[in-house]
A tleap script that builds the chain and sets N, CA, C and O, in Angstrom:
source leaprc.protein.ff14SB
mol = sequence {
  NMET SER ASP ASN GLN ASN VAL PRO THR SER
  GLU LEU ASP LEU ARG GLY VAL ILE CYS PRO
  TYR ASN PHE VAL LYS THR LYS LEU LYS LEU
  GLU THR MET GLU ALA GLY GLU ILE LEU SER
  VAL LEU LEU ASP ASP GLY ASP PRO ILE ARG
  ASN VAL PRO ARG SER VAL GLU ASN GLU GLY
  HIE THR VAL LEU ALA GLN GLU ARG VAL GLU
  GLN ALA TYR ARG LEU LEU ILE ARG ARG GLU
  ASP PHE CGLY
}
set mol.1.N position { -29.465 5.998 -19.627 }
set mol.1.CA position { -28.382 4.579 -19.610 }
set mol.1.C position { -27.271 5.189 -18.284 }
set mol.1.O position { -26.867 6.347 -18.180 }
set mol.2.N position { -27.001 4.207 -17.505 }
set mol.2.CA position { -26.619 4.518 -16.395 }
set mol.2.C position { -25.137 4.416 -16.771 }
set mol.2.O position { -24.999 3.634 -17.711 }
set mol.3.N position { -23.827 5.021 -16.291 }
set mol.3.CA position { -22.618 5.023 -16.120 }
set mol.3.C position { -22.042 3.974 -15.003 }
set mol.3.O position { -21.460 4.322 -13.975 }
set mol.4.N position { -22.383 2.275 -15.498 }
set mol.4.CA position { -21.849 1.754 -14.612 }
set mol.4.C position { -20.655 1.006 -14.745 }
set mol.4.O position { -20.409 0.001 -14.078 }
set mol.5.N position { -19.725 1.621 -15.827 }
set mol.5.CA position { -18.259 0.745 -16.340 }
set mol.5.C position { -17.370 0.171 -15.547 }
set mol.5.O position { -16.608 -0.784 -15.699 }
set mol.6.N position { -17.673 1.197 -14.323 }
set mol.6.CA position { -16.482 0.917 -12.859 }
set mol.6.C position { -17.184 0.296 -11.987 }
set mol.6.O position { -16.726 0.317 -10.844 }
set mol.7.N position { -18.326 -0.352 -12.184 }
set mol.7.CA position { -18.915 -1.199 -11.181 }
set mol.7.C position { -18.195 -2.230 -10.669 }
set mol.7.O position { -18.340 -3.124 -11.503 }
set mol.8.N position { -17.282 -2.770 -9.510 }
set mol.8.CA position { -17.189 -3.846 -9.518 }
set mol.8.C position { -17.815 -5.261 -9.560 }
set mol.8.O position { -18.944 -5.504 -9.135 }
set mol.9.N position { -16.793 -6.375 -10.234 }
set mol.9.CA position { -17.483 -7.376 -10.592 }
set mol.9.C position { -16.921 -8.110 -9.273 }
set mol.9.O position { -17.708 -8.980 -8.900 }
set mol.10.N position { -16.255 -8.043 -8.805 }
set mol.10.CA position { -15.610 -8.848 -7.796 }
set mol.10.C position { -14.551 -8.137 -6.541 }
set mol.10.O position { -13.825 -7.262 -7.014 }
set mol.11.N position { -14.379 -8.361 -5.174 }
set mol.11.CA position { -14.005 -7.718 -4.375 }
set mol.11.C position { -13.022 -8.542 -3.404 }
set mol.11.O position { -13.288 -9.662 -2.969 }
set mol.12.N position { -12.142 -8.003 -3.198 }
set mol.12.CA position { -10.753 -8.645 -2.625 }
set mol.12.C position { -10.648 -7.340 -1.026 }
set mol.12.O position { -10.857 -6.152 -1.272 }
set mol.13.N position { -10.409 -7.662 0.064 }
set mol.13.CA position { -10.136 -7.215 1.187 }
set mol.13.C position { -8.690 -7.826 1.781 }
set mol.13.O position { -8.682 -8.706 2.641 }
set mol.14.N position { -7.363 -7.196 1.165 }
set mol.14.CA position { -6.212 -7.464 1.244 }
set mol.14.C position { -5.830 -6.452 2.486 }
set mol.14.O position { -4.686 -6.000 2.431 }
set mol.15.N position { -6.616 -6.055 3.558 }
set mol.15.CA position { -6.009 -5.372 4.692 }
set mol.15.C position { -5.562 -5.994 5.674 }
set mol.15.O position { -6.316 -6.590 6.442 }
set mol.16.N position { -3.937 -5.958 5.859 }
set mol.16.CA position { -3.376 -6.883 7.027 }
set mol.16.C position { -2.663 -8.041 6.065 }
set mol.16.O position { -2.131 -9.036 6.559 }
set mol.17.N position { -2.707 -7.835 4.885 }
set mol.17.CA position { -1.735 -8.979 4.112 }
set mol.17.C position { -0.616 -8.508 3.393 }
set mol.17.O position { -0.700 -7.626 2.538 }
set mol.18.N position { 0.518 -9.123 3.747 }
set mol.18.CA position { 2.006 -8.016 3.254 }
set mol.18.C position { 2.626 -8.307 2.126 }
set mol.18.O position { 2.700 -9.470 1.729 }
set mol.19.N position { 3.070 -7.438 1.570 }
set mol.19.CA position { 3.359 -7.526 0.092 }
set mol.19.C position { 4.342 -8.964 0.140 }
set mol.19.O position { 4.625 -9.335 1.279 }
set mol.20.N position { 4.837 -9.728 -0.911 }
set mol.20.CA position { 4.331 -9.920 -2.007 }
set mol.20.C position { 2.658 -10.342 -1.831 }
set mol.20.O position { 1.834 -9.897 -2.631 }
set mol.21.N position { 2.332 -11.078 -0.912 }
set mol.21.CA position { 1.304 -12.086 -1.320 }
set mol.21.C position { 0.035 -10.896 -1.374 }
set mol.21.O position { -0.801 -11.328 -2.167 }
set mol.22.N position { -0.315 -9.836 -0.935 }
set mol.22.CA position { -0.987 -9.151 -1.604 }
set mol.22.C position { -1.561 -9.304 -3.197 }
set mol.22.O position { -2.498 -9.861 -3.769 }
set mol.23.N position { -0.181 -8.292 -3.610 }
set mol.23.CA position { 0.041 -8.645 -5.465 }
set mol.23.C position { -0.644 -9.815 -5.828 }
set mol.23.O position { -1.785 -9.904 -6.282 }
set mol.24.N position { 0.341 -10.895 -5.529 }
set mol.24.CA position { -0.308 -12.460 -5.702 }
set mol.24.C position { -1.508 -12.754 -5.864 }
set mol.24.O position { -1.979 -13.270 -6.877 }
set mol.25.N position { -2.236 -12.374 -4.642 }
set mol.25.CA position { -3.526 -13.121 -4.238 }
set mol.25.C position { -4.589 -11.655 -5.888 }
set mol.25.O position { -5.590 -11.926 -6.552 }
set mol.26.N position { -4.019 -10.763 -5.910 }
set mol.26.CA position { -4.659 -10.064 -6.728 }
set mol.26.C position { -4.502 -10.786 -8.295 }
set mol.26.O position { -5.478 -11.223 -8.905 }
set mol.27.N position { -3.359 -10.819 -8.725 }
set mol.27.CA position { -3.221 -11.330 -9.570 }
set mol.27.C position { -3.794 -12.533 -9.926 }
set mol.27.O position { -4.484 -12.579 -10.943 }
set mol.28.N position { -3.538 -13.942 -8.951 }
set mol.28.CA position { -4.618 -14.826 -9.148 }
set mol.28.C position { -6.551 -14.717 -9.509 }
set mol.28.O position { -7.352 -15.251 -10.276 }
set mol.29.N position { -6.564 -13.756 -8.488 }
set mol.29.CA position { -7.998 -13.243 -8.709 }
set mol.29.C position { -8.265 -13.117 -10.218 }
set mol.29.O position { -8.971 -13.828 -10.933 }
set mol.30.N position { -7.415 -11.872 -10.571 }
set mol.30.CA position { -7.478 -11.282 -12.377 }
set mol.30.C position { -7.524 -12.238 -13.170 }
set mol.30.O position { -8.197 -12.073 -14.187 }
set mol.31.N position { -6.844 -13.507 -12.970 }
set mol.31.CA position { -6.664 -14.468 -13.827 }
set mol.31.C position { -8.193 -15.646 -13.830 }
set mol.31.O position { -8.483 -16.541 -14.623 }
set mol.32.N position { -8.682 -15.305 -12.985 }
set mol.32.CA position { -10.105 -16.016 -12.655 }
set mol.32.C position { -11.363 -15.330 -13.512 }
set mol.32.O position { -12.309 -15.922 -14.030 }
set mol.33.N position { -11.121 -14.094 -13.503 }
set mol.33.CA position { -11.594 -13.073 -13.814 }
set mol.33.C position { -12.022 -12.767 -15.807 }
set mol.33.O position { -10.986 -12.685 -16.465 }
set mol.34.N position { -12.842 -12.673 -16.337 }
set mol.34.CA position { -13.240 -12.179 -17.703 }
set mol.34.C position { -12.998 -10.805 -18.005 }
set mol.34.O position { -13.351 -9.869 -17.287 }
set mol.35.N position { -12.097 -10.663 -19.598 }
set mol.35.CA position { -11.414 -9.719 -19.675 }
set mol.35.C position { -12.639 -8.478 -19.667 }
set mol.35.O position { -13.749 -8.629 -20.177 }
set mol.36.N position { -12.188 -7.282 -18.999 }
set mol.36.CA position { -13.260 -5.987 -18.694 }
set mol.36.C position { -14.362 -5.962 -17.487 }
set mol.36.O position { -15.213 -5.118 -17.204 }
set mol.37.N position { -14.005 -7.276 -16.852 }
set mol.37.CA position { -14.117 -7.260 -15.391 }
set mol.37.C position { -13.663 -6.365 -14.840 }
set mol.37.O position { -12.615 -5.889 -15.274 }
set mol.38.N position { -14.361 -5.746 -13.547 }
set mol.38.CA position { -13.823 -4.838 -12.466 }
set mol.38.C position { -13.224 -5.795 -11.396 }
set mol.38.O position { -13.606 -6.950 -11.206 }
set mol.39.N position { -12.224 -5.149 -10.718 }
set mol.39.CA position { -11.799 -6.007 -9.236 }
set mol.39.C position { -11.863 -5.005 -8.618 }
set mol.39.O position { -11.372 -3.999 -9.129 }
set mol.40.N position { -12.593 -4.905 -7.082 }
set mol.40.CA position { -12.344 -3.806 -6.272 }
set mol.40.C position { -11.214 -4.542 -5.234 }
set mol.40.O position { -11.396 -5.696 -4.847 }
set mol.41.N position { -9.998 -3.725 -4.818 }
set mol.41.CA position { -9.396 -4.324 -3.959 }
set mol.41.C position { -9.089 -3.223 -2.758 }
set mol.41.O position { -9.049 -2.002 -2.908 }
set mol.42.N position { -8.876 -3.977 -1.500 }
set mol.42.CA position { -8.707 -3.140 -0.220 }
set mol.42.C position { -7.290 -3.117 0.206 }
set mol.42.O position { -6.803 -4.236 0.369 }
set mol.43.N position { -6.356 -1.900 0.469 }
set mol.43.CA position { -5.325 -2.290 0.388 }
set mol.43.C position { -4.825 -1.394 1.616 }
set mol.43.O position { -5.197 -0.231 1.769 }
set mol.44.N position { -4.094 -1.944 2.328 }
set mol.44.CA position { -2.822 -0.392 3.733 }
set mol.44.C position { -2.708 0.005 2.706 }
set mol.44.O position { -2.866 -0.384 1.549 }
set mol.45.N position { -2.159 1.544 3.631 }
set mol.45.CA position { -1.289 2.325 3.059 }
set mol.45.C position { 0.662 1.941 3.269 }
set mol.45.O position { 1.074 0.923 3.826 }
set mol.46.N position { 1.170 2.554 2.933 }
set mol.46.CA position { 2.323 2.241 2.838 }
set mol.46.C position { 2.690 1.422 1.365 }
set mol.46.O position { 2.473 1.813 0.218 }
set mol.47.N position { 3.390 0.009 1.875 }
set mol.47.CA position { 3.965 -0.527 0.677 }
set mol.47.C position { 3.110 -1.445 -0.455 }
set mol.47.O position { 3.431 -1.493 -1.643 }
set mol.48.N position { 1.771 -2.285 0.232 }
set mol.48.CA position { 0.902 -2.114 -0.527 }
set mol.48.C position { -0.111 -1.085 -1.864 }
set mol.48.O position { -0.841 -1.330 -2.824 }
set mol.49.N position { 0.320 -0.138 -1.299 }
set mol.49.CA position { -0.399 0.660 -2.101 }
set mol.49.C position { 0.308 1.037 -3.190 }
set mol.49.O position { -0.047 1.033 -4.369 }
set mol.50.N position { 1.783 1.507 -2.494 }
set mol.50.CA position { 2.425 1.661 -3.777 }
set mol.50.C position { 3.192 0.783 -4.391 }
set mol.50.O position { 4.045 1.146 -5.201 }
set mol.51.N position { 2.978 -0.500 -4.076 }
set mol.51.CA position { 3.302 -1.542 -5.294 }
set mol.51.C position { 2.597 -1.987 -5.950 }
set mol.51.O position { 2.789 -1.969 -7.165 }
set mol.52.N position { 1.437 -2.597 -5.362 }
set mol.52.CA position { 0.281 -3.500 -6.243 }
set mol.52.C position { -0.291 -2.431 -7.375 }
set mol.52.O position { -0.550 -3.016 -8.426 }
set mol.53.N position { -0.499 -1.297 -7.406 }
set mol.53.CA position { -0.955 -0.587 -8.810 }
set mol.53.C position { 0.104 -1.155 -9.473 }
set mol.53.O position { -0.059 -2.216 -10.075 }
set mol.54.N position { 1.614 -0.362 -9.439 }
set mol.54.CA position { 2.288 -0.817 -10.157 }
set mol.54.C position { 2.796 -1.936 -10.679 }
set mol.54.O position { 3.400 -1.884 -11.751 }
set mol.55.N position { 2.607 -3.271 -9.912 }
set mol.55.CA position { 2.579 -4.933 -10.247 }
set mol.55.C position { 1.718 -4.583 -11.248 }
set mol.55.O position { 2.243 -4.454 -12.354 }
set mol.56.N position { 0.383 -4.367 -11.159 }
set mol.56.CA position { -0.819 -4.895 -11.599 }
set mol.56.C position { -0.561 -4.065 -13.164 }
set mol.56.O position { -0.926 -4.435 -14.280 }
set mol.57.N position { -0.074 -3.272 -12.911 }
set mol.57.CA position { -0.130 -2.350 -14.805 }
set mol.57.C position { 1.325 -3.131 -15.498 }
set mol.57.O position { 1.574 -3.329 -16.687 }
set mol.58.N position { 1.936 -3.387 -14.593 }
set mol.58.CA position { 3.232 -4.010 -15.120 }
set mol.58.C position { 2.145 -5.202 -15.967 }
set mol.58.O position { 2.268 -5.274 -17.190 }
set mol.59.N position { 1.600 -5.675 -15.600 }
set mol.59.CA position { 0.694 -7.339 -16.024 }
set mol.59.C position { 0.155 -7.026 -17.078 }
set mol.59.O position { -0.292 -7.959 -17.746 }
set mol.60.N position { 0.031 -5.896 -17.504 }
set mol.60.CA position { -0.962 -5.239 -18.368 }
set mol.60.C position { -2.435 -4.829 -18.128 }
set mol.60.O position { -3.312 -4.741 -18.987 }
set mol.61.N position { -2.534 -4.620 -16.935 }
set mol.61.CA position { -4.224 -4.665 -16.118 }
set mol.61.C position { -4.082 -2.859 -16.361 }
set mol.61.O position { -3.053 -2.184 -16.355 }
set mol.62.N position { -5.631 -2.380 -16.583 }
set mol.62.CA position { -5.456 -1.132 -15.836 }
set mol.62.C position { -6.169 -0.902 -14.479 }
set mol.62.O position { -7.114 -1.490 -13.952 }
set mol.63.N position { -5.129 0.528 -13.945 }
set mol.63.CA position { -6.368 1.011 -12.568 }
set mol.63.C position { -6.877 1.707 -13.060 }
set mol.63.O position { -6.368 2.679 -13.618 }
set mol.64.N position { -8.281 1.388 -13.008 }
set mol.64.CA position { -9.178 3.118 -13.213 }
set mol.64.C position { -9.263 3.798 -11.869 }
set mol.64.O position { -9.595 4.979 -11.966 }
set mol.65.N position { -9.068 3.400 -10.734 }
set mol.65.CA position { -9.493 4.138 -9.611 }
set mol.65.C position { -8.068 3.786 -8.273 }
set mol.65.O position { -7.388 2.804 -7.975 }
set mol.66.N position { -8.160 4.953 -7.881 }
set mol.66.CA position { -7.308 4.770 -6.561 }
set mol.66.C position { -7.863 5.725 -5.423 }
set mol.66.O position { -7.539 6.908 -5.319 }
set mol.67.N position { -8.610 5.159 -4.708 }
set mol.67.CA position { -9.143 6.151 -3.523 }
set mol.67.C position { -8.565 5.992 -1.781 }
set mol.67.O position { -7.913 5.016 -1.409 }
set mol.68.N position { -8.822 6.750 -1.178 }
set mol.68.CA position { -8.445 6.529 0.297 }
set mol.68.C position { -9.934 5.826 1.021 }
set mol.68.O position { -10.911 6.124 0.334 }
set mol.69.N position { -10.170 5.255 1.841 }
set mol.69.CA position { -11.337 4.491 2.426 }
set mol.69.C position { -11.029 4.657 3.866 }
set mol.69.O position { -10.424 3.682 4.311 }
set mol.70.N position { -11.255 5.572 4.710 }
set mol.70.CA position { -11.265 5.326 6.158 }
set mol.70.C position { -9.227 4.819 6.267 }
set mol.70.O position { -8.464 5.534 5.617 }
set mol.71.N position { -8.855 4.094 6.769 }
set mol.71.CA position { -7.089 3.672 6.818 }
set mol.71.C position { -6.993 2.897 6.081 }
set mol.71.O position { -6.164 2.045 6.402 }
set mol.72.N position { -7.654 2.684 4.802 }
set mol.72.CA position { -7.072 1.893 3.349 }
set mol.72.C position { -6.969 2.220 2.402 }
set mol.72.O position { -6.785 3.434 2.491 }
set mol.73.N position { -6.957 1.848 1.121 }
set mol.73.CA position { -7.422 2.530 -0.174 }
set mol.73.C position { -8.201 1.142 -0.886 }
set mol.73.O position { -8.182 -0.049 -0.574 }
set mol.74.N position { -8.793 1.797 -1.837 }
set mol.74.CA position { -9.637 0.845 -2.509 }
set mol.74.C position { -8.950 1.318 -4.223 }
set mol.74.O position { -8.675 2.355 -4.826 }
set mol.75.N position { -8.922 0.214 -4.406 }
set mol.75.CA position { -7.861 0.274 -5.955 }
set mol.75.C position { -9.289 -0.513 -6.805 }
set mol.75.O position { -9.799 -1.551 -6.383 }
set mol.76.N position { -9.823 0.306 -8.191 }
set mol.76.CA position { -10.230 -0.365 -9.015 }
set mol.76.C position { -9.238 -0.708 -10.244 }
set mol.76.O position { -8.532 -0.081 -11.034 }
set mol.77.N position { -9.527 -1.862 -10.005 }
set mol.77.CA position { -8.775 -2.750 -11.711 }
set mol.77.C position { -9.332 -3.230 -12.861 }
set mol.77.O position { -10.178 -4.124 -12.858 }
set mol.78.N position { -8.920 -2.705 -13.832 }
set mol.78.CA position { -9.830 -3.496 -15.199 }
set mol.78.C position { -9.304 -4.949 -15.777 }
set mol.78.O position { -8.255 -4.690 -16.367 }
set mol.79.N position { -9.544 -6.223 -15.859 }
set mol.79.CA position { -8.979 -7.070 -16.515 }
set mol.79.C position { -8.946 -6.924 -17.845 }
set mol.79.O position { -9.929 -6.796 -18.574 }
set mol.80.N position { -7.698 -6.945 -18.201 }
set mol.80.CA position { -7.729 -7.064 -19.835 }
set mol.80.C position { -7.293 -7.857 -20.680 }
set mol.80.O position { -6.695 -8.795 -20.152 }
set mol.81.N position { -7.329 -7.892 -21.759 }
set mol.81.CA position { -7.549 -9.538 -22.623 }
set mol.81.C position { -6.366 -9.394 -23.461 }
set mol.81.O position { -6.007 -8.484 -24.209 }
set mol.82.N position { -5.885 -10.436 -23.173 }
set mol.82.CA position { -4.000 -10.451 -23.368 }
set mol.82.C position { -4.411 -11.558 -24.739 }
set mol.82.O position { -3.599 -12.429 -25.051 }
set mol.83.N position { -5.703 -11.416 -25.470 }
set mol.83.CA position { -5.826 -12.370 -26.608 }
set mol.83.C position { -5.700 -13.723 -26.604 }
set mol.83.O position { -5.836 -14.359 -27.649 }
savepdb mol mol.pdb
quit
C-alpha cells in the first residue's frame, strides 16, 4: 500500500498575492473541501509564509509540511473536521 496521505486534493498558487488576501483565499478554499482533504498552497517569502501557516492553524486546520520551492514556499494543509 502506497503512502499517499499527503497528496494534495486541491492546489492554490498565491504567489504575488498580498496579506491578508492570501489567507482569505486559503480559508475560502478550505471551506469548500471535505475533512481530511489536503490543500497545497504556493506562497511568497516574507509575510505570507510567516502569517498564513499561523492563521490556518488558528482556524483549527493542520499544516502538514512547508517546503521551499524555487523563489516560493509550498504549504500542505489538511482540512480538519469541525463536527
